[in-house]
N, C-alpha and C positions, 0 to 999 in steps of 0.2 A: 876157093875161098882162103885160101892159107896162101897161096901165090899173088891171090890180091891185094892179100895187107899186109906178104912183105912187101910188093913194090909199094905201097902205097910207103911204111913205114921209110925204104931206102930214099923214095921221090922228097919225104921230109924232112931227114938224115941231112939229105942234100942240099935242098933247100935253106938248112939252118947254117949249113958252113961257108953256105954264100951268101949269107944277109952280113954274119960275123964280117967279112970281108964287104961290107956294102954296095953291094951288086945293083942292088935294086932300087928305082924311082920311088915305091910303094909299098905299101902293103898287099895289095889287089897282083902285083905285078909279081909278088913272091908267091904264093899261094895257088897264079894262072901254073908256075914256073914248077912248081907239085904234082901236078900232072904232063908236065911234059919230061922232067924226069923219067914219070912212072914210063910214058910210052915210048920214050931212047930206051931203059933196061928193057920193054918188053918185046922187042924185035927179037933177040936169039934165043926166046920162048917160044917163038912160033917152027925154029927147025924141026927136023924131022927127027933126030935122036931124043931131043928134051919133051918132044907129045908123044913118041914111042913110052918111053921110059914113066910119063904122068898116066899112062894108057894102063900099061902092068900094071905099075904099084896103086890107081887105084882098084882095081880089079882083085890086087889077090889082096888089097886090103879088105874089098868088099866080103871074098872068099874067109877069109879069119873072123873077121866082123861077124859073119851070119853063121859059124861055127861056131864061134864064142857063144851069140843069141842061144843058140842050140842044147847050147851043152849047160849052162849055170841059168837054166831057169826054174 
């Protein structure tokens, strides 16, 4: 979820930067470009290193969360 919202935030940010430069013909084109920006920025996330870091980090976070849940009941 965090990756999705980070991509959405940066897509909106880039759209706003482009709209200040008057690069869009209308509001619909600007909204569509948010999703194009998200797609463009998500391509490097498909690399093996990034997927491995997210999987290992998620597993470690899950283990620590379970440990904290048992400790603070």
